Biopython code that builds the backbone (N, CA, C, O; Angstrom):
import numpy as np
from Bio.PDB.StructureBuilder import StructureBuilder

atoms = [
    (1, "MET", "N", (107.304, 106.712, 116.565)),
    (1, "MET", "CA", (107.554, 106.430, 115.165)),
    (1, "MET", "C", (107.166, 107.646, 114.326)),
    (1, "MET", "O", (106.083, 108.204, 114.501)),
    (2, "ALA", "N", (108.019, 108.041, 113.447)),
    (2, "ALA", "CA", (107.771, 109.217, 112.614)),
    (2, "ALA", "C", (106.770, 108.895, 111.506)),
    (2, "ALA", "O", (106.757, 107.795, 110.955)),
    (3, "ASN", "N", (105.939, 109.877, 111.198)),
    (3, "ASN", "CA", (105.007, 109.728, 110.086)),
    (3, "ASN", "C", (105.727, 110.074, 108.792)),
    (3, "ASN", "O", (106.320, 111.146, 108.673)),
    (4, "ASN", "N", (105.677, 109.169, 107.828)),
    (4, "ASN", "CA", (106.391, 109.374, 106.583)),
    (4, "ASN", "C", (105.478, 109.281, 105.368)),
    (4, "ASN", "O", (105.949, 108.990, 104.269)),
    (5, "ARG", "N", (104.209, 109.516, 105.539)),
    (5, "ARG", "CA", (103.274, 109.446, 104.422)),
    (5, "ARG", "C", (103.288, 110.769, 103.660)),
    (5, "ARG", "O", (103.583, 111.811, 104.245)),
    (6, "PRO", "N", (102.976, 110.744, 102.379)),
    (6, "PRO", "CA", (102.925, 111.994, 101.605)),
    (6, "PRO", "C", (101.969, 113.028, 102.200)),
    (6, "PRO", "O", (102.262, 114.223, 102.191)),
    (7, "LEU", "N", (100.846, 112.577, 102.709)),
    (7, "LEU", "CA", (99.902, 113.523, 103.302)),
    (7, "LEU", "C", (100.456, 114.188, 104.554)),
    (7, "LEU", "O", (100.101, 115.325, 104.866)),
    (8, "ASP", "N", (101.327, 113.479, 105.274)),
    (8, "ASP", "CA", (101.971, 114.085, 106.440)),
    (8, "ASP", "C", (102.894, 115.225, 106.017)),
    (8, "ASP", "O", (102.954, 116.263, 106.677)),
    (9, "ALA", "N", (103.607, 115.026, 104.923)),
    (9, "ALA", "CA", (104.480, 116.092, 104.411)),
    (9, "ALA", "C", (103.660, 117.311, 104.001)),
    (9, "ALA", "O", (104.054, 118.448, 104.262)),
    (10, "LEU", "N", (102.520, 117.070, 103.358)),
    (10, "LEU", "CA", (101.659, 118.192, 102.977)),
    (10, "LEU", "C", (101.062, 118.874, 104.198)),
    (10, "LEU", "O", (100.909, 120.096, 104.210)),
    (11, "GLU", "N", (100.730, 118.116, 105.207)),
    (11, "GLU", "CA", (100.189, 118.706, 106.439)),
    (11, "GLU", "C", (101.215, 119.652, 107.075)),
    (11, "GLU", "O", (100.858, 120.726, 107.557)),
    (12, "LYS", "N", (102.481, 119.250, 107.072)),
    (12, "LYS", "CA", (103.546, 120.103, 107.611)),
    (12, "LYS", "C", (103.765, 121.345, 106.757)),
    (12, "LYS", "O", (104.250, 122.363, 107.251)),
    (13, "ALA", "N", (103.408, 121.265, 105.473)),
    (13, "ALA", "CA", (103.633, 122.385, 104.554)),
    (13, "ALA", "C", (102.483, 123.393, 104.537)),
    (13, "ALA", "O", (102.563, 124.394, 103.826)),
    (14, "LYS", "N", (101.432, 123.155, 105.293)),
    (14, "LYS", "CA", (100.302, 124.093, 105.314)),
    (14, "LYS", "C", (100.778, 125.477, 105.709)),
    (14, "LYS", "O", (101.587, 125.646, 106.621)),
    (15, "GLU", "N", (100.249, 126.470, 104.989)),
    (15, "GLU", "CA", (100.581, 127.890, 105.188)),
    (15, "GLU", "C", (102.023, 128.212, 104.778)),
    (15, "GLU", "O", (102.529, 129.290, 105.091)),
    (16, "LYS", "N", (102.683, 127.283, 104.080)),
    (16, "LYS", "CA", (104.032, 127.517, 103.570)),
    (16, "LYS", "C", (104.010, 127.451, 102.044)),
    (16, "LYS", "O", (103.072, 126.925, 101.444)),
    (17, "LYS", "N", (105.045, 127.987, 101.441)),
    (17, "LYS", "CA", (105.151, 128.001, 99.982)),
    (17, "LYS", "C", (105.526, 126.623, 99.453)),
    (17, "LYS", "O", (106.420, 125.963, 99.982)),
    (18, "ILE", "N", (104.821, 126.193, 98.386)),
    (18, "ILE", "CA", (105.152, 124.950, 97.712)),
    (18, "ILE", "C", (105.215, 125.203, 96.203)),
    (18, "ILE", "O", (104.686, 126.194, 95.701)),
    (19, "ILE", "N", (105.866, 124.297, 95.507)),
    (19, "ILE", "CA", (105.946, 124.340, 94.050)),
    (19, "ILE", "C", (105.266, 123.077, 93.522)),
    (19, "ILE", "O", (105.574, 121.964, 93.948)),
    (20, "VAL", "N", (104.338, 123.273, 92.588)),
    (20, "VAL", "CA", (103.591, 122.159, 92.013)),
    (20, "VAL", "C", (103.851, 122.135, 90.514)),
    (20, "VAL", "O", (103.608, 123.130, 89.832)),
    (21, "LYS", "N", (104.334, 121.027, 89.996)),
    (21, "LYS", "CA", (104.542, 120.847, 88.556)),
    (21, "LYS", "C", (103.386, 120.014, 88.043)),
    (21, "LYS", "O", (103.122, 118.928, 88.558)),
    (22, "LEU", "N", (102.690, 120.520, 87.021)),
    (22, "LEU", "CA", (101.551, 119.817, 86.447)),
    (22, "LEU", "C", (101.969, 118.974, 85.252)),
    (22, "LEU", "O", (103.016, 119.209, 84.649)),
    (23, "LYS", "N", (101.150, 118.001, 84.921)),
    (23, "LYS", "CA", (101.423, 117.130, 83.777)),
    (23, "LYS", "C", (101.439, 117.891, 82.460)),
    (23, "LYS", "O", (102.078, 117.448, 81.506)),
    (24, "ASN", "N", (100.745, 119.034, 82.387)),
    (24, "ASN", "CA", (100.730, 119.827, 81.153)),
    (24, "ASN", "C", (101.943, 120.752, 81.038)),
    (24, "ASN", "O", (102.035, 121.522, 80.082)),
    (25, "GLY", "N", (102.873, 120.691, 81.992)),
    (25, "GLY", "CA", (104.094, 121.481, 81.936)),
    (25, "GLY", "C", (104.064, 122.762, 82.747)),
    (25, "GLY", "O", (105.112, 123.371, 82.962)),
    (26, "GLU", "N", (102.902, 123.189, 83.201)),
    (26, "GLU", "CA", (102.827, 124.409, 84.000)),
    (26, "GLU", "C", (103.444, 124.185, 85.374)),
    (26, "GLU", "O", (103.435, 123.077, 85.912)),
    (27, "GLU", "N", (103.980, 125.269, 85.924)),
    (27, "GLU", "CA", (104.514, 125.247, 87.271)),
    (27, "GLU", "C", (103.734, 126.257, 88.095)),
    (27, "GLU", "O", (103.546, 127.399, 87.677)),
    (28, "ILE", "N", (103.285, 125.835, 89.256)),
    (28, "ILE", "CA", (102.479, 126.697, 90.116)),
    (28, "ILE", "C", (103.183, 126.821, 91.453)),
    (28, "ILE", "O", (103.538, 125.824, 92.083)),
    (29, "ILE", "N", (103.381, 128.076, 91.880)),
    (29, "ILE", "CA", (104.013, 128.360, 93.161)),
    (29, "ILE", "C", (103.003, 129.111, 94.009)),
    (29, "ILE", "O", (102.431, 130.107, 93.568)),
    (30, "GLY", "N", (102.784, 128.634, 95.222)),
    (30, "GLY", "CA", (101.840, 129.306, 96.104)),
    (30, "GLY", "C", (101.900, 128.741, 97.506)),
    (30, "GLY", "O", (102.623, 127.783, 97.782)),
    (31, "ASN", "N", (101.124, 129.357, 98.389)),
    (31, "ASN", "CA", (101.045, 128.921, 99.774)),
    (31, "ASN", "C", (99.913, 127.905, 99.917)),
    (31, "ASN", "O", (98.791, 128.139, 99.469)),
    (32, "LEU", "N", (100.222, 126.795, 100.535)),
    (32, "LEU", "CA", (99.252, 125.713, 100.680)),
    (32, "LEU", "C", (98.236, 126.047, 101.763)),
    (32, "LEU", "O", (98.590, 126.302, 102.914)),
    (33, "LYS", "N", (96.975, 126.041, 101.374)),
    (33, "LYS", "CA", (95.892, 126.271, 102.326)),
    (33, "LYS", "C", (95.311, 124.949, 102.814)),
    (33, "LYS", "O", (95.041, 124.792, 104.004)),
    (34, "ALA", "N", (95.116, 123.986, 101.889)),
    (34, "ALA", "CA", (94.538, 122.696, 102.268)),
    (34, "ALA", "C", (94.862, 121.648, 101.214)),
    (34, "ALA", "O", (95.159, 121.964, 100.062)),
    (35, "ALA", "N", (94.796, 120.379, 101.645)),
    (35, "ALA", "CA", (94.978, 119.235, 100.746)),
    (35, "ALA", "C", (94.064, 118.124, 101.230)),
    (35, "ALA", "O", (93.754, 118.040, 102.418)),
    (36, "ASP", "N", (93.628, 117.262, 100.300)),
    (36, "ASP", "CA", (92.774, 116.146, 100.697)),
    (36, "ASP", "C", (93.418, 114.813, 100.306)),
    (36, "ASP", "O", (94.547, 114.776, 99.818)),
    (37, "LEU", "N", (92.688, 113.733, 100.528)),
    (37, "LEU", "CA", (93.221, 112.388, 100.269)),
    (37, "LEU", "C", (93.516, 112.127, 98.800)),
    (37, "LEU", "O", (94.312, 111.242, 98.485)),
    (38, "HIS", "N", (92.896, 112.875, 97.896)),
    (38, "HIS", "CA", (93.124, 112.715, 96.459)),
    (38, "HIS", "C", (94.245, 113.630, 95.969)),
    (38, "HIS", "O", (94.484, 113.731, 94.765)),
    (39, "LEU", "N", (94.925, 114.289, 96.888)),
    (39, "LEU", "CA", (95.979, 115.267, 96.622)),
    (39, "LEU", "C", (95.467, 116.495, 95.862)),
    (39, "LEU", "O", (96.242, 117.185, 95.199)),
    (40, "ASN", "N", (94.170, 116.764, 95.960)),
    (40, "ASN", "CA", (93.665, 118.048, 95.482)),
    (40, "ASN", "C", (94.249, 119.105, 96.404)),
    (40, "ASN", "O", (94.241, 118.941, 97.623)),
    (41, "LEU", "N", (94.756, 120.189, 95.829)),
    (41, "LEU", "CA", (95.429, 121.226, 96.606)),
    (41, "LEU", "C", (94.713, 122.555, 96.440)),
    (41, "LEU", "O", (94.265, 122.897, 95.346)),
    (42, "TRP", "N", (94.609, 123.294, 97.524)),
    (42, "TRP", "CA", (94.058, 124.642, 97.502)),
    (42, "TRP", "C", (95.200, 125.568, 97.892)),
    (42, "TRP", "O", (95.713, 125.496, 99.009)),
    (43, "LEU", "N", (95.595, 126.439, 96.965)),
    (43, "LEU", "CA", (96.701, 127.362, 97.188)),
    (43, "LEU", "C", (96.215, 128.803, 97.143)),
    (43, "LEU", "O", (95.207, 129.104, 96.505)),
    (44, "TYR", "N", (96.941, 129.704, 97.831)),
    (44, "TYR", "CA", (96.662, 131.136, 97.752)),
    (44, "TYR", "C", (97.968, 131.881, 97.477)),
    (44, "TYR", "O", (99.059, 131.333, 97.632)),
    (45, "ASP", "N", (97.827, 133.151, 97.063)),
    (45, "ASP", "CA", (98.989, 133.959, 96.626)),
    (45, "ASP", "C", (99.805, 133.175, 95.604)),
    (45, "ASP", "O", (100.960, 132.822, 95.845)),
    (46, "VAL", "N", (99.184, 132.913, 94.468)),
    (46, "VAL", "CA", (99.680, 131.962, 93.485)),
    (46, "VAL", "C", (100.315, 132.646, 92.279)),
    (46, "VAL", "O", (99.840, 133.683, 91.816)),
    (47, "GLU", "N", (101.388, 132.053, 91.783)),
    (47, "GLU", "CA", (101.994, 132.446, 90.516)),
    (47, "GLU", "C", (102.019, 131.216, 89.608)),
    (47, "GLU", "O", (102.565, 130.173, 89.968)),
    (48, "ILE", "N", (101.418, 131.359, 88.424)),
    (48, "ILE", "CA", (101.356, 130.271, 87.451)),
    (48, "ILE", "C", (102.296, 130.614, 86.307)),
    (48, "ILE", "O", (102.239, 131.717, 85.764)),
    (49, "SER", "N", (103.155, 129.679, 85.940)),
    (49, "SER", "CA", (104.057, 129.955, 84.825)),
    (49, "SER", "C", (104.107, 128.760, 83.883)),
    (49, "SER", "O", (104.078, 127.602, 84.299)),
    (50, "ASN", "N", (104.183, 129.089, 82.595)),
    (50, "ASN", "CA", (104.439, 128.081, 81.578)),
    (50, "ASN", "C", (105.536, 128.639, 80.691)),
    (50, "ASN", "O", (106.188, 129.610, 81.075)),
    (51, "GLN", "N", (105.760, 128.074, 79.543)),
    (51, "GLN", "CA", (106.868, 128.507, 78.694)),
    (51, "GLN", "C", (106.729, 129.951, 78.227)),
    (51, "GLN", "O", (107.737, 130.636, 78.050)),
    (52, "ASN", "N", (105.515, 130.424, 78.025)),
    (52, "ASN", "CA", (105.316, 131.724, 77.393)),
    (52, "ASN", "C", (104.910, 132.853, 78.323)),
    (52, "ASN", "O", (105.145, 134.015, 77.992)),
    (53, "GLU", "N", (104.315, 132.566, 79.463)),
    (53, "GLU", "CA", (103.796, 133.645, 80.299)),
    (53, "GLU", "C", (103.778, 133.281, 81.770)),
    (53, "GLU", "O", (103.879, 132.117, 82.157)),
    (54, "ARG", "N", (103.644, 134.327, 82.574)),
    (54, "ARG", "CA", (103.470, 134.198, 84.021)),
    (54, "ARG", "C", (102.253, 135.015, 84.399)),
    (54, "ARG", "O", (102.038, 136.109, 83.876)),
    (55, "LYS", "N", (101.462, 134.480, 85.306)),
    (55, "LYS", "CA", (100.348, 135.263, 85.818)),
    (55, "LYS", "C", (100.150, 134.974, 87.291)),
    (55, "LYS", "O", (100.491, 133.900, 87.787)),
    (56, "LYS", "N", (99.591, 135.956, 87.978)),
    (56, "LYS", "CA", (99.322, 135.823, 89.401)),
    (56, "LYS", "C", (97.822, 135.754, 89.616)),
    (56, "LYS", "O", (97.049, 136.466, 88.976)),
    (57, "VAL", "N", (97.432, 134.886, 90.524)),
    (57, "VAL", "CA", (96.031, 134.767, 90.921)),
    (57, "VAL", "C", (95.974, 134.685, 92.443)),
    (57, "VAL", "O", (96.944, 134.319, 93.107)),
    (58, "GLU", "N", (94.807, 135.036, 92.968)),
    (58, "GLU", "CA", (94.652, 135.048, 94.416)),
    (58, "GLU", "C", (94.582, 133.641, 94.994)),
    (58, "GLU", "O", (95.277, 133.329, 95.961)),
    (59, "GLU", "N", (93.739, 132.784, 94.399)),
    (59, "GLU", "CA", (93.579, 131.416, 94.879)),
    (59, "GLU", "C", (93.387, 130.465, 93.703)),
    (59, "GLU", "O", (92.947, 130.860, 92.623)),
    (60, "ILE", "N", (93.728, 129.197, 93.942)),
    (60, "ILE", "CA", (93.542, 128.186, 92.904)),
    (60, "ILE", "C", (93.323, 126.835, 93.569)),
    (60, "ILE", "O", (93.881, 126.551, 94.629)),
    (61, "LEU", "N", (92.508, 126.013, 92.936)),
    (61, "LEU", "CA", (92.314, 124.634, 93.347)),
    (61, "LEU", "C", (92.905, 123.753, 92.259)),
    (61, "LEU", "O", (92.522, 123.863, 91.094)),
    (62, "ILE", "N", (93.828, 122.885, 92.627)),
    (62, "ILE", "CA", (94.492, 122.006, 91.668)),
    (62, "ILE", "C", (93.991, 120.581, 91.901)),
    (62, "ILE", "O", (94.048, 120.061, 93.015)),
    (63, "ARG", "N", (93.511, 119.976, 90.850)),
    (63, "ARG", "CA", (93.038, 118.590, 90.934)),
    (63, "ARG", "C", (94.247, 117.653, 91.058)),
    (63, "ARG", "O", (95.202, 117.761, 90.288)),
    (64, "GLY", "N", (94.201, 116.763, 92.003)),
    (64, "GLY", "CA", (95.332, 115.897, 92.310)),
    (64, "GLY", "C", (95.831, 115.060, 91.161)),
    (64, "GLY", "O", (97.035, 114.820, 91.064)),
    (65, "ASP", "N", (94.948, 114.599, 90.276)),
    (65, "ASP", "CA", (95.407, 113.737, 89.187)),
    (65, "ASP", "C", (96.103, 114.495, 88.068)),
    (65, "ASP", "O", (96.569, 113.881, 87.108)),
    (66, "SER", "N", (96.184, 115.831, 88.172)),
    (66, "SER", "CA", (96.900, 116.623, 87.167)),
    (66, "SER", "C", (98.335, 116.956, 87.612)),
    (66, "SER", "O", (99.065, 117.634, 86.890)),
    (67, "ILE", "N", (98.731, 116.486, 88.783)),
    (67, "ILE", "CA", (100.018, 116.832, 89.371)),
    (67, "ILE", "C", (101.091, 115.804, 89.018)),
    (67, "ILE", "O", (100.887, 114.599, 89.162)),
    (68, "SER", "N", (102.249, 116.308, 88.550)),
    (68, "SER", "CA", (103.421, 115.442, 88.340)),
    (68, "SER", "C", (104.212, 115.298, 89.628)),
    (68, "SER", "O", (104.548, 114.188, 90.041)),
    (69, "TYR", "N", (104.515, 116.457, 90.278)),
    (69, "TYR", "CA", (105.225, 116.407, 91.546)),
    (69, "TYR", "C", (104.980, 117.685, 92.341)),
    (69, "TYR", "O", (104.534, 118.702, 91.810)),
    (70, "ILE", "N", (105.287, 117.597, 93.634)),
    (70, "ILE", "CA", (105.140, 118.721, 94.565)),
    (70, "ILE", "C", (106.461, 118.859, 95.328)),
    (70, "ILE", "O", (107.020, 117.874, 95.812)),
    (71, "ILE", "N", (106.945, 120.096, 95.424)),
    (71, "ILE", "CA", (108.143, 120.371, 96.203)),
    (71, "ILE", "C", (107.727, 121.235, 97.397)),
    (71, "ILE", "O", (107.113, 122.288, 97.224)),
    (72, "THR", "N", (108.066, 120.781, 98.606)),
    (72, "THR", "CA", (107.775, 121.560, 99.802)),
    (72, "THR", "C", (109.065, 122.200, 100.298)),
    (72, "THR", "O", (110.154, 121.639, 100.167)),
    (73, "ALA", "N", (108.912, 123.382, 100.866)),
    (73, "ALA", "CA", (110.100, 124.110, 101.356)),
    (73, "ALA", "C", (110.485, 123.651, 102.741)),
    (73, "ALA", "O", (111.456, 124.151, 103.309)),
]
sb = StructureBuilder()
sb.init_structure("model")
sb.init_model(0)
sb.init_chain("A")
sb.init_seg("    ")
for serial, (resi, resn, name, xyz) in enumerate(atoms, 1):
    if name == "N":
        sb.init_residue(resn, " ", resi, " ")
    sb.init_atom(name, np.array(xyz, "f"), 0.0, 1.0, " ", f" {name:<3s}", serial, name[0])
structure = sb.get_structure()
């Protein structure tokens, strides 16, 4: 039987690029390092963009309750 839980999809996406849309409108693109049961995400090689600017950071921790959706490649 195939695993179809959201955490299974995130487990398959480890070390791959994902796109995270936050409730505040920001979009974060980075490589997934880890995720937990609360959907807190740890990303590296990150690009953060909003309406006015883009910035790059080495690593970021995103709190799960701030996430609107996640797109895995």
